[in-house]
C-alpha positions in Angstrom: 288.5 204.0 -128.7 285.4 203.4 -127.9 282.8 205.1 -125.6 279.7 202.8 -124.6 276.5 204.4 -123.0 275.2 202.5 -119.7 273.9 203.3 -116.3 276.3 204.2 -113.7 274.3 203.6 -110.7 276.0 201.0 -108.5 272.3 199.0 -108.0 274.0 196.0 -106.0 275.5 198.2 -103.9 272.4 199.9 -103.4 270.6 197.1 -102.7 272.4 196.0 -100.1 272.9 199.3 -98.5 269.0 198.9 -98.8 268.7 196.0 -97.4 270.7 196.7 -94.5 268.9 199.9 -93.7 265.5 198.2 -94.2 266.6 195.2 -91.6 267.2 198.1 -89.5 264.2 200.1 -89.3 262.2 196.6 -89.4 263.9 196.0 -85.8 263.2 199.3 -84.5 259.9 198.8 -85.9 258.5 196.1 -83.9 261.0 197.7 -81.1 259.5 201.3 -80.5 256.4 201.2 -82.1 254.8 197.7 -82.1 256.7 196.7 -79.0 256.8 193.2 -79.9 260.6 192.4 -80.1 263.6 193.6 -77.6 266.2 194.1 -80.8 269.6 193.4 -80.3 271.4 195.6 -82.3 274.8 194.8 -81.5 273.9 191.0 -82.3 275.6 191.4 -85.9 278.4 193.6 -85.1 282.3 192.8 -86.5 284.1 195.4 -84.6 282.2 194.2 -81.0 283.3 190.6 -82.2 286.9 191.6 -82.7 287.0 193.3 -79.3 285.4 190.0 -77.6 287.8 188.5 -79.3 290.6 190.3 -78.0 289.1 189.9 -74.4 289.3 186.4 -74.6 292.6 185.9 -76.1 293.5 188.2 -73.2 291.5 186.7 -70.2 289.5 183.9 -71.5 286.4 186.6 -71.1 283.7 187.5 -73.9 282.5 191.5 -73.6 279.2 191.6 -72.8 276.8 189.6 -74.5 279.1 188.6 -77.5 278.7 185.2 -79.1 280.8 183.0 -81.5 278.2 185.1 -84.4 280.0 188.2 -83.7 283.4 186.8 -83.7 283.4 185.1 -86.7 282.1 188.1 -88.9 284.7 190.2 -87.0 287.4 187.7 -88.4 285.5 187.7 -91.9 285.8 191.2 -91.8 289.4 191.1 -91.5 290.0 188.6 -94.4 288.0 190.5 -96.5 290.3 193.2 -96.0 293.0 191.5 -97.0 291.7 189.8 -100.1 288.6 192.7 -101.3 289.2 195.6 -99.1 287.0 197.3 -96.6 283.4 195.1 -98.1 281.6 196.5 -94.8 282.6 200.1 -95.1 281.2 200.1 -98.6 279.0 197.7 -98.7 277.0 197.1 -94.9 278.1 199.7 -92.0 274.7 201.8 -91.5 277.0 205.0 -90.5 279.1 204.6 -93.9 275.7 204.3 -95.8 273.8 207.3 -94.0 277.1 209.3 -93.9 277.6 209.5 -98.2 273.7 209.7 -98.7 274.1 212.9 -96.1 277.2 213.9 -98.5 275.2 213.9 -101.1 272.8 216.1 -100.4 275.6 218.7 -99.0 277.1 218.2 -102.4 273.9 219.3 -104.4 273.2 222.3 -102.1 277.0 223.4 -102.9 278.0 223.1 -99.2 280.0 220.1 -98.8 284.2 220.4 -99.0 287.1 217.7 -99.5 289.3 218.1 -96.5 292.8 218.2 -97.7 296.5 218.9 -97.1 297.6 218.7 -94.0 294.1 219.3 -92.4 293.3 216.3 -93.6 296.8 214.1 -92.5 296.3 215.8 -88.9 292.9 214.9 -88.4 293.4 211.2 -89.5 295.2 210.7 -86.2 291.6 211.2 -84.1 290.2 207.5 -85.3 293.7 205.8 -83.8 293.2 207.6 -80.5 290.1 206.4 -80.5 290.6 202.8 -81.2 293.0 202.5 -78.5 290.8 204.1 -76.2 288.2 201.7 -77.3 290.2 198.7 -77.0 291.9 199.3 -74.1 289.0 199.7 -71.8 287.2 197.1 -73.5 290.0 194.7 -72.7 290.8 195.9 -69.0 286.6 195.5 -68.1 285.4 192.8 -70.5 282.5 195.5 -71.8 282.1 197.1 -74.7 283.1 200.7 -74.6 282.0 201.3 -77.9 279.3 201.3 -76.8 279.2 204.5 -75.0 279.6 206.9 -77.8 279.0 204.5 -81.2 276.1 206.8 -82.6 274.4 203.4 -84.7 274.2 202.2 -80.9 272.9 205.1 -79.5 270.6 206.3 -81.8 269.0 203.0 -82.6 268.7 200.9 -78.5 267.4 204.8 -77.6 269.8 205.8 -75.5 269.8 202.6 -73.3 272.2 202.3 -70.1 275.0 201.4 -71.6 275.2 204.7 -73.6 277.2 208.2 -72.1 274.5 210.2 -72.8 276.2 213.2 -74.2 278.6 211.4 -75.7 276.1 209.8 -77.6 274.6 212.8 -78.4 277.8 214.5 -79.5 278.5 211.7 -81.7 275.4 211.9 -83.2 276.0 215.4 -83.7 279.4 215.0 -85.4 278.1 212.1 -87.6 275.3 214.1 -88.8 276.7 217.6 -89.3 280.0 216.6 -90.4 279.4 214.4 -92.9 276.5 216.8 -94.2 279.7 219.8 -94.5 282.8 216.9 -95.3 283.4 213.9 -97.3 282.8 211.1 -95.0 283.8 212.6 -92.2 282.9 210.3 -89.5 284.7 207.7 -91.4 287.9 209.0 -91.9 288.6 211.0 -89.3 286.6 209.0 -86.3 286.0 205.7 -86.8 287.9 203.1 -84.9 286.6 200.0 -87.2 288.1 202.3 -90.1 291.7 202.5 -88.4 291.9 198.5 -87.0 291.0 198.4 -90.9 293.6 200.5 -92.0 296.3 198.7 -89.8 294.9 195.1 -91.3 295.9 196.8 -94.9 299.1 197.3 -93.8 299.3 193.7 -93.2 303.1 193.2 -93.2 303.6 195.5 -90.4 300.9 193.8 -88.1 302.1 190.4 -88.4 305.7 191.9 -87.3 304.5 193.5 -84.4 302.4 190.9 -83.1 305.0 188.2 -84.6 307.4 189.8 -82.1 304.8 190.7 -79.1 303.9 186.7 -78.9 307.7 185.5 -79.4 308.9 188.1 -76.3 305.9 186.1 -74.5 306.5 182.8 -75.4 310.3 183.4 -74.1 309.1 184.4 -70.7 308.6 188.0 -71.2 305.7 189.8 -69.3 305.4 192.9 -71.6 301.2 194.2 -71.6 299.2 194.1 -74.3 298.7 198.0 -74.3 302.5 198.0 -75.5 301.6 196.5 -79.3 298.4 197.8 -79.1 299.8 201.3 -79.1 302.6 200.2 -81.3 300.0 199.7 -83.9 297.9 202.4 -83.4 300.7 204.8 -83.6 302.5 202.8 -86.4 299.1 202.8 -88.4 298.9 206.1 -88.3 302.4 207.4 -89.5 302.2 204.6 -92.3 298.7 206.0 -93.6 299.4 208.9 -93.5 303.4 209.1 -95.0 301.8 206.8 -98.1 298.3 207.0 -98.3 298.3 203.7 -99.7 298.4 199.6 -98.6 301.4 197.5 -99.2 300.2 193.8 -100.7 297.0 193.9 -99.8 294.1 193.4 -101.1 294.9 191.4 -103.5 291.5 192.6 -105.4 291.9 195.9 -106.8 291.1 198.5 -109.2 293.0 198.7 -112.2 293.0 201.1 -114.8 294.8 200.8 -118.3 296.1 204.0 -119.5 296.4 203.8 -122.9 292.5 204.1 -123.5 291.3 205.7 -120.7 290.4 209.6 -122.1 291.0 211.0 -119.0 287.6 212.6 -118.3 287.8 212.3 -114.1 284.5 210.5 -114.3 285.4 207.8 -112.4 287.5 210.4 -109.6 284.1 212.2 -109.6 281.7 209.6 -109.0 283.9 208.1 -106.2 282.8 208.4 -102.5 285.9 209.0 -100.9 287.0 211.5 -103.7 290.4 209.4 -104.8 292.1 210.5 -108.5 291.6 206.9 -109.7 292.0 208.8 -113.3 295.2 209.7 -112.1 297.4 206.0 -111.5 297.4 202.1 -113.2 296.0 200.7 -109.6 294.4 202.1 -107.0 295.9 201.3 -103.8 294.6 204.7 -102.0 294.2 203.6 -98.3 290.4 205.0 -98.3 289.5 202.7 -101.4 286.5 200.7 -100.2 286.4 198.8 -103.4 283.1 199.7 -103.9 283.2 199.3 -107.7 281.4 203.1 -108.3 284.6 204.2 -110.6 284.6 201.1 -112.8 280.5 201.7 -113.0 281.3 205.3 -114.2 283.5 204.4 -116.5 282.4 205.5 -120.4 285.4 203.4 -121.7 285.1 199.6 -122.6 287.9 197.6 -120.8 289.8 200.5 -119.4 288.6 200.8 -115.5 288.4 196.7 -113.9 289.0 194.6 -111.2 292.5 193.2 -111.4 292.2 194.0 -115.0 289.2 191.2 -115.8 285.6 192.7 -116.7 284.7 189.1 -115.2 285.6 190.3 -111.7 283.4 193.4 -112.0 280.6 192.5 -109.7 283.1 190.7 -107.2 282.4 193.0 -104.4 279.1 192.6 -103.7 279.0 189.1 -104.6 281.7 188.6 -101.9 279.7 190.4 -99.2 277.1 188.4 -99.4 279.0 185.3 -99.8 280.7 186.5 -96.3 277.6 187.3 -94.3 275.9 184.2 -95.4 279.2 182.5 -94.0 279.9 184.5 -91.3 275.9 183.8 -89.9 276.2 179.9 -90.9 280.2 179.6 -89.2 278.7 181.5 -86.4 276.3 178.7 -85.1 278.3 176.3 -85.2 280.1 176.5 -81.9 280.3 178.9 -79.4 283.1 180.0 -77.5 282.8 180.7 -74.0 281.4 183.9 -72.4 284.1 183.3 -69.4 285.5 179.9 -68.6 287.4 179.8 -65.2 288.9 177.2 -63.6 290.5 177.7 -59.7 291.2 174.2 -58.7 294.8 172.8 -58.6 296.1 170.5 -61.6 295.7 167.5 -59.4 291.8 168.5 -58.8 291.0 169.5 -62.1 292.5 165.7 -63.6 290.6 164.3 -61.0 287.5 166.3 -61.9 284.1 165.7 -63.3 281.4 167.5 -65.7 278.0 168.9 -64.9 276.6 170.8 -68.3 272.8 172.5 -68.0 271.3 174.5 -70.8 267.9 176.6 -70.2 269.5 179.0 -67.3 268.1 182.0 -68.7 269.8 184.0 -65.9 273.0 183.4 -67.8 272.6 186.2 -70.6 276.1 188.5 -70.7 279.4 188.7 -69.3 277.9 190.4 -65.8 275.6 187.4 -65.3 278.0 184.6 -65.5 280.9 186.4 -63.3 277.6 186.6 -61.1 277.1 183.3 -61.7 281.2 181.9 -61.1 281.6 184.1 -58.0 278.6 182.1 -56.4 279.9 178.3 -57.8 283.1 179.8 -56.0 281.3 179.2 -52.3 280.2 175.8 -52.9 282.9 173.3 -51.9 283.5 171.2 -54.1 283.1 173.1 -57.6 287.1 173.8 -59.4 285.6 175.8 -62.3 283.0 177.1 -64.5 282.2 177.9 -67.9 279.0 180.1 -69.0 277.8 180.1 -73.0 275.5 183.5 -73.1 273.6 182.2 -76.9 272.7 179.0 -75.4 272.2 180.0 -72.0 274.1 176.8 -71.0 276.9 175.6 -68.2 279.6 174.1 -67.7 280.6 172.9 -64.0 283.6 170.8 -63.2 283.5 169.4 -59.8 285.2 167.0 -57.5 282.9 163.5 -57.1 284.5 163.0 -53.8 282.3 166.3 -52.6 279.6 166.5 -55.1 277.2 165.0 -57.3 274.7 165.9 -60.1 272.1 166.3 -57.9 273.8 168.1 -55.4 275.1 170.7 -58.3 271.4 171.3 -59.5 270.8 172.0 -55.7 273.4 174.5 -55.7 272.3 176.0 -58.8 268.5 175.8 -57.8 267.7 179.3 -56.1 264.3 178.6 -54.0 261.8 182.2 -53.9 258.6 183.0 -53.0 256.3 185.9 -53.4 252.7 187.1 -54.4 251.3 186.8 -58.0 248.6 189.4 -56.9 247.4 191.0 -54.0 245.2 188.4 -51.9 241.7 190.5 -51.6 240.5 191.4 -47.7 237.5 189.4 -48.2 239.4 186.1 -48.6 240.0 184.2 -45.9 241.2 180.7 -47.1 243.7 179.7 -50.3 244.0 176.4 -51.1 247.3 175.7 -52.1 247.9 173.0 -55.5 251.5 171.3 -54.8 253.4 169.6 -57.9 256.9 168.8 -59.5 257.5 171.3 -62.9 260.5 170.0 -65.4 262.8 172.6 -67.1 262.0 174.7 -64.1 265.5 175.6 -63.3 266.3 179.6 -62.0 264.6 182.9 -60.6 263.6 183.9 -64.3 261.7 180.8 -64.4 260.1 182.2 -61.3 259.4 185.5 -62.4 258.1 184.1 -66.0 255.9 181.5 -64.3 254.3 184.1 -62.1 254.0 186.1 -65.1 252.0 183.6 -66.7 249.3 182.1 -63.9 248.7 185.7 -63.5 247.8 186.2 -67.0 245.9 183.0 -67.5 244.7 182.2 -63.8 243.5 183.1 -60.7 246.4 182.5 -58.9 247.6 184.4 -55.7 251.1 183.3 -55.1 253.7 181.3 -55.6 256.8 179.3 -53.8 259.3 176.6 -55.3 261.4 174.6 -53.5 264.7 172.6 -54.8 263.9 168.9 -55.7 264.8 166.8 -58.6 262.4 167.9 -60.4 261.6 170.9 -58.5 258.7 171.9 -56.3 256.2 174.7 -56.9 254.0 175.5 -55.0 250.6 177.7 -56.3 248.0 179.4 -54.0 244.2 180.2 -55.1 241.2 181.1 -53.4 239.8 178.5 -52.0 236.9 178.7 -54.5 238.6 179.5 -57.8 241.1 176.4 -57.9 240.7 175.4 -61.9 240.6 171.8 -62.5 243.9 170.0 -63.4 243.7 169.9 -66.9 243.5 173.3 -67.3 245.8 174.3 -64.5 248.6 171.3 -66.9 247.7 172.7 -70.1 248.3 176.8 -68.7 251.7 175.6 -67.1 252.8 173.6 -70.3 252.1 176.7 -73.0 254.7 176.8 -75.2 255.0 180.9 -75.0 254.9 183.6 -72.6 254.2 187.1 -74.0 254.3 190.3 -71.6 254.9 194.0 -71.4 257.0 196.0 -69.8 257.0 199.2 -69.8 255.4 199.5 -73.2 257.5 196.9 -74.5 256.5 193.5 -75.6 258.6 190.3 -75.0 258.4 186.7 -75.8 259.7 184.1 -74.0 259.2 180.6 -75.0 258.8 178.0 -72.3 259.4 173.9 -71.9 258.0 173.6 -68.2 256.3 170.2 -68.1 254.4 168.9 -65.1 256.0 165.9 -63.8 253.9 164.4 -61.2 250.2 164.7 -59.9 249.3 167.7 -57.7 247.9 167.7 -54.3 245.6 170.5 -52.5 245.8 171.8 -49.3 243.7 174.7 -47.5 245.4 176.7 -45.2 244.1 180.0 -43.3 244.4 183.4 -44.4 246.8 184.3 -42.1 249.1 181.0 -42.4 249.4 181.9 -45.9 251.0 185.1 -45.6 253.3 184.5 -43.0 254.1 181.5 -45.9 254.5 184.4 -48.5 256.1 187.1 -46.4 259.5 188.0 -46.4 260.7 190.5 -44.6 263.2 193.6 -45.9 265.4 195.6 -43.6 268.1 198.1 -44.5 269.6 201.0 -42.3 271.3 204.0 -43.4 272.9 207.7 -42.0 274.3 206.3 -39.3 271.7 204.0 -38.0 274.3 202.4 -35.4 274.8 206.3 -33.4 270.8 206.2 -32.5 269.1 204.6 -29.8 265.6 202.9 -30.3 264.0 204.9 -28.1 264.9 208.2 -29.6 263.9 207.3 -33.3 260.2 207.4 -34.2 258.3 205.4 -36.6 256.8 206.2 -39.3 254.3 203.1 -40.4 252.3 202.8 -43.7 250.5 200.1 -45.6 252.7 198.9 -48.6 249.7 197.6 -50.6 250.5 196.8 -54.1 254.2 197.8 -53.5 254.5 194.9 -51.4 254.7 193.2 -54.7 257.9 195.2 -55.5 260.2 193.9 -53.1 263.4 193.6 -55.8 262.5 197.6 -56.1 262.9 198.7 -52.8 266.8 199.4 -52.9 265.6 202.1 -55.0 263.3 203.7 -52.5 265.8 203.0 -49.7 268.3 204.9 -51.8 265.9 207.8 -52.4 264.7 208.2 -49.0 268.5 208.2 -47.7 268.9 211.8 -48.8 266.8 212.5 -45.9 269.2 212.8 -43.2 266.6 212.4 -40.8 265.9 209.0 -42.1 267.6 206.2 -40.7 266.4 202.8 -41.6 263.1 200.7 -43.5 262.0 198.1 -42.9 258.5 195.9 -43.7 256.6 193.5 -41.7 253.2 192.4 -40.4 250.6 194.2 -38.9 248.1 192.1 -36.5 245.7 191.8 -39.6 248.5 190.3 -41.4 248.8 193.4 -43.4 252.4 194.1 -45.1 253.3 197.7 -43.6 256.8 199.4 -43.8 258.8 200.9 -40.6 260.7 204.1 -41.3 263.1 205.0 -38.8 263.6 208.8 -38.5 264.4 211.2 -35.9 261.7 213.3 -35.7 263.6 216.5 -34.9 265.5 216.4 -38.8 261.8 215.7 -40.2 258.4 214.4 -39.8 255.6 212.1 -41.2 254.9 214.5 -43.6 257.7 214.9 -45.1 258.2 211.0 -45.1 254.8 210.9 -47.4 255.6 213.2 -49.6 259.4 211.5 -50.1 257.6 208.3 -50.7 255.0 209.7 -53.5 257.9 211.4 -55.3 257.5 211.4 -59.0 260.9 210.3 -59.9 263.9 208.5 -57.1 266.8 210.2 -56.6 269.2 207.0 -56.8 272.2 206.8 -55.2 275.0 204.8 -57.3 278.2 203.1 -55.1 280.1 204.0 -58.0 279.3 208.2 -56.7 276.8 208.3 -59.8 273.4 210.1 -59.0 270.4 209.3 -61.2 267.0 210.3 -61.3 264.8 207.8 -62.0 260.6 207.4 -62.4 259.3 206.0 -59.0 257.4 202.7 -59.1 255.9 203.1 -55.9 252.4 204.7 -55.2 251.2 205.0 -51.7 247.5 205.8 -51.6 246.8 205.6 -47.7 248.3 208.6 -45.5 250.9 206.4 -43.0 251.4 207.6 -39.3 253.8 208.2 -36.7 253.2 205.8 -33.9 253.8 206.3 -30.6 256.9 205.8 -28.6 
């Protein structure tokens, strides 16, 4: 038998792995260092896509910000398992790549070991338990439960609000330390996607269980999805530990010619999973990911092959690249709705007409889609809605006897008004420029236009009213109104870039000025009253105190007036003082916006209130009972006073 000299490094695999890691680092660099990109680290997550598909099949809703792109990636991942084995685990998964590299470091330091025997079999249960918990809570809530503990998402997102802090820290620690000391600890024992992939390696078992479940549902039985989920997880574990090999799939496998094998063991030593490749004629081990490392390590020509053919030696990296390209392409062909809800009766829906609108920037996830559906339920004549977050698009089924497209547009539109910047005390009048602006749809558009005007003009205020197209009114100091052509150029800007908490965000804009501009000069007082929006909230049993027994602490809001959408945080913080019972805003005699904080003087004082207003952190109480400390966004430079009763 002829030995061959060759390099054993699996360069195609390394190139793909490094490419994935480099892409993630590129996103992280732009997100955290350059701060010019809001990175979506779950944009191509196949596991999230599969959970989203389950959520859609169960309740016609898509989890979180999941779109067809992730669903297609998930479906292709499972098809790859059936044909080629777990290519995602071998070539793409950043956790698998990092875990493997850490393991090699541990191997070089002679501290890594491979768990075998009953301990190995018992630990494999953990990933099936995690799979059950993850899928169950995702389907219950239409929110990706795995984001709470996924070490990749926790690290890449910087522990964003979806991550449970201690779960994320623990998962990262287990991932790093486990991989360093134990061969692929996370992948073998804790990865729920690994468990799901193994269930698909037992394809006959999956088909039988799901077939029985679907037949039962079709016959009228009411069976919760929890039962087939539990059976698949429990059965997958039992099959895995009892056989440790797949049945009929994958189609493509590593094969060995026993007659030419010299039993050198190089293939087994090279295998990342520690599989005894040199002891079998066909590798059916449940942990085999078809990485191809063993084939390249074999020193004897035509001994280790893929399906007994040398021509298939590079099938794994080629299939990986083709499947990823197909997923990216197919994901753009169509889009499943994030939610699709119809509440009209069958007769009404048969007569319903359909209205579609895109460009609604506030349609961006499951939560905002649900809020939109709840808003539309209140509109008499609307019979159902569907939302598409990738395109920020909605479909609305409506009764033509009650509504028409213009009335629907009015129902979608939210009039708004607010300051662009504080009006200086020395300005006694403003000029209001009124115009119609096309492609101006929702509250996010109002926010974007306010930012744009603040960056490019001396505007002090902005208001919007419904019309077709909507009316916007822009207030300028009377002596600082830009020329019409200049203002039009600003309003029709193609892009807005702004910075929030150190992160730069770029937004494409499509506004078009659709009318002539009119100008009206108004006094300072009329302008302030026109723009002012009162805020009031009581708490701590306010109704048990009459106005006569309460004291009023008055303080100028100043720049804090522009943080009206954050007043709820401040109110929650103030409510921790049992002596404070109400927070409200109003205009004083000089048209200055002030806050009145009503309190019981035997329980607290003006000094304590001022100190609470200027705290570095706000203690915020959430409706679910959770209490969090958040950095304060408020700053009160001018101390207030207690008004005489």
